[in-house]
C-alpha positions in Angstrom: 60.3 26.0 60.5 59.4 27.9 57.3 59.8 31.6 57.6 56.4 33.2 57.1 57.6 36.8 57.4 54.9 38.2 55.1 52.2 36.9 57.6 53.8 38.6 60.6 51.9 41.7 61.7 51.9 42.9 65.4 50.4 45.6 67.5 52.6 47.8 69.6 52.8 48.1 73.4 52.5 51.7 74.3 53.4 54.5 71.9 56.8 54.0 70.3 57.1 57.7 69.3 60.4 58.2 67.4 62.4 56.0 69.7 64.9 53.5 68.5 63.1 50.6 70.2 59.5 49.5 69.3 57.9 47.4 72.0 55.6 44.9 70.4 52.2 43.7 71.7 50.4 40.8 70.2 49.3 39.5 66.8 47.3 42.1 65.0 43.8 41.5 63.7 42.8 43.4 60.5 39.4 43.0 58.8 38.7 40.0 60.8 42.0 38.3 60.0 44.4 37.5 62.9 48.0 37.5 61.7 51.0 35.8 63.3 53.4 37.2 65.8 57.0 37.5 64.7 57.9 34.5 66.8 55.1 32.4 65.3 56.3 33.4 61.8 59.7 31.9 62.6 61.7 35.1 63.2 64.7 34.1 65.5 66.0 36.3 68.3 68.7 38.7 66.9 67.4 38.5 63.3 67.8 41.7 61.3 64.5 42.5 59.6 62.9 45.0 57.3 59.9 46.5 58.9 57.1 48.9 58.2 54.9 50.9 60.6 51.3 51.9 59.7 49.9 54.4 62.1 46.1 55.1 61.7 46.4 57.2 64.9 48.7 59.9 63.6 48.3 59.0 59.9 52.0 58.2 59.3 53.9 55.4 57.7 57.5 54.3 57.8 59.8 51.5 56.4 63.3 50.7 57.5 65.6 48.1 59.2 65.7 46.9 62.8 66.7 43.8 64.8 64.1 41.5 66.4 64.5 40.8 70.1 62.4 38.0 71.6 62.8 39.9 74.9 59.7 42.0 75.3 59.3 41.2 72.4 60.6 44.3 70.5 62.4 45.7 67.5 65.6 47.4 68.4 68.0 49.6 66.5 65.1 51.1 64.5 66.5 52.8 61.4 64.0 54.4 59.0 64.9 54.5 55.3 61.6 55.8 53.9 58.8 57.5 55.8 56.0 60.1 55.5 58.1 62.3 57.9 60.8 63.2 55.3 62.3 59.7 55.7 62.8 60.2 59.4 61.2 58.3 62.2 57.5 59.0 62.5 56.0 59.8 65.9 54.2 56.4 66.1 51.1 56.2 68.3 49.8 53.3 70.3 47.4 52.6 67.4 50.3 51.6 65.2 50.8 48.2 63.7 54.2 46.8 62.7 54.8 44.2 60.0 57.8 42.6 58.4 57.9 43.8 54.8 61.0 43.5 52.6 62.3 46.8 51.2 63.2 47.3 47.6 66.9 47.2 48.4 66.5 43.8 50.1 64.5 42.4 47.2 67.1 43.6 44.7 69.9 41.8 46.6 67.8 38.7 47.0 67.1 38.6 43.3 70.9 38.0 42.7 70.7 34.6 44.4 68.9 31.4 43.5 68.8 28.7 46.2 71.6 30.4 48.1 73.9 30.5 45.0 74.8 33.5 43.0 73.0 33.3 39.7 75.3 34.1 36.7 72.3 35.0 34.6 71.5 37.9 36.9 74.9 39.5 36.7 77.1 41.0 34.0 79.9 38.5 33.4 82.7 39.1 35.8 80.9 41.8 37.7 79.6 41.8 41.3 77.8 44.8 42.8 79.8 46.5 45.5 79.2 49.3 48.0 79.1 52.8 46.6 80.2 54.7 49.7 82.8 54.6 52.4 81.0 52.2 54.7 82.1 48.9 56.3 80.9 45.4 55.9 78.7 44.2 58.8 79.9 41.6 61.2 79.6 38.2 59.6 79.5 39.5 56.1 82.1 39.1 53.3 84.5 42.0 53.6 84.2 42.3 57.4 87.5 43.7 58.7 89.3 43.3 62.1 92.4 45.4 62.8 94.7 46.0 65.7 97.4 48.6 65.4 100.4 49.2 67.7 102.1 52.5 67.0 105.8 53.0 67.4 105.2 55.2 70.4 103.5 52.2 72.1 106.0 49.6 70.9 106.3 46.3 72.9 109.7 45.8 74.5 111.5 42.6 73.6 113.8 40.4 75.6 116.5 38.5 73.6 115.5 35.0 72.5 112.0 35.4 74.1 108.9 35.4 71.8 106.4 38.2 72.6 103.0 39.2 71.4 103.1 42.5 69.4 99.3 42.4 69.3 96.4 40.0 68.7 92.9 39.9 67.2 89.9 37.7 67.8 88.2 36.1 64.7 84.9 34.4 64.6 84.4 31.2 62.6 84.8 31.6 58.9 87.4 32.0 56.1 89.8 34.9 56.7 92.7 36.5 54.9 95.1 37.6 57.7 98.0 40.1 57.1 100.8 41.1 59.5 102.9 44.2 58.7 105.3 44.3 61.6 108.5 46.1 62.6 111.3 45.4 65.0 113.3 48.4 66.1 116.1 49.2 68.5 118.9 51.5 69.6 121.6 52.3 67.0 124.1 50.3 69.1 122.0 47.1 69.3 123.6 44.1 67.6 121.1 41.7 66.0 121.9 38.2 64.8 118.3 37.1 64.1 114.8 38.5 64.1 111.4 37.2 63.0 107.7 37.8 63.2 105.0 35.2 62.7 101.2 34.6 62.8 100.3 32.2 65.6 97.2 30.8 67.3 99.2 30.4 70.5 100.1 33.4 72.7 103.8 34.4 72.7 104.7 31.3 70.7 106.5 31.3 67.4 104.9 29.7 64.4 107.7 28.4 62.1 105.4 26.8 59.5 106.3 28.1 56.0 104.1 31.0 55.0 103.4 31.9 58.7 106.8 33.6 59.5 109.2 36.2 58.0 112.9 36.2 59.0 115.9 38.5 59.2 119.3 36.9 59.8 122.7 38.6 59.8 125.1 35.7 60.7 126.7 34.7 63.9 128.6 38.0 64.4 125.5 40.1 64.1 124.9 43.5 62.7 123.7 46.9 64.0 120.8 47.4 61.5 118.9 50.2 63.4 119.7 53.7 62.2 116.2 55.3 62.4 115.1 52.4 60.1 113.3 49.5 61.7 113.4 46.0 60.2 110.1 45.3 58.5 108.2 41.9 58.2 105.2 41.0 56.1 103.2 37.8 56.5 99.9 36.9 54.8 98.0 33.7 55.2 94.6 32.1 55.1 92.9 31.2 58.4 89.9 28.8 58.0 88.3 28.7 61.4 85.5 26.6 62.9 85.4 28.4 66.2 86.3 31.9 67.5 90.1 32.0 67.6 92.7 34.5 68.7 95.4 35.3 66.2 98.7 36.6 67.6 101.4 38.6 65.9 104.5 37.2 67.6 107.9 38.8 67.5 111.3 37.4 68.4 114.8 38.9 68.2 118.2 37.6 69.2 120.2 40.7 70.1 122.8 42.1 72.5 124.3 45.4 73.8 121.1 47.4 73.9 117.3 47.2 73.3 114.7 46.0 70.8 111.0 46.6 70.5 108.2 45.7 68.1 105.1 47.5 66.6 102.9 47.3 63.6 99.5 46.3 62.2 97.6 43.0 62.3 94.6 42.9 60.0 92.1 40.3 58.8 89.3 40.5 56.2 86.6 37.9 55.9 86.9 36.2 52.5 83.8 34.1 52.6 
């Protein structure tokens, strides 16, 4: 279905006021013209939209972002960006109408793309606009980050020769860069002959594929490497996923005499 967002104008059900949810009524009729409901215009459930409110009852107007919910239907997570109330939410009355109307920011971003492909002619060579503040990429967008951190005070105990999960993260379908910065530590008297940490899609199971694992080996006699300095391991790899997948940071140590544990950071950033 073609998306006819510019033809979607609806009345409200009740007075939205300044609330974060706008309950929608039916298709609005203006000057004898009946517009489409958001559903008729092809807006899917859960779609982020740019909206505007025109309120002849209280004389206010507002533009911002929200998410369309087919339940009700309604706009949820109302976030004004420009309004006649000093850019805050207006106290919208029951006479208000709500339409989908792209904001300047959205149009600027859309202008960078032609047919879903970034147009070189619209950018300075080698340059791509980035965020200008300390915000985070939204879920599903390039730059989205997923992190799990296990501090040394919450380290996971290890049993010799037994793989164990240091931590795990869940990644939705897409192309991800995954990094593991892990540590294996123990008592000063612990003798270690081998230690390793790997990225695996199977819980508590080593992944010995090249590029997925980092090793420490000290020979058959073993060494006592821990003197307030844990062994460190770094693994970085691409994960191209077609479905939601759990990624595990798996640790294994072969040791004797005393104890070993593991802690660290497992991080993923959506590449595309």
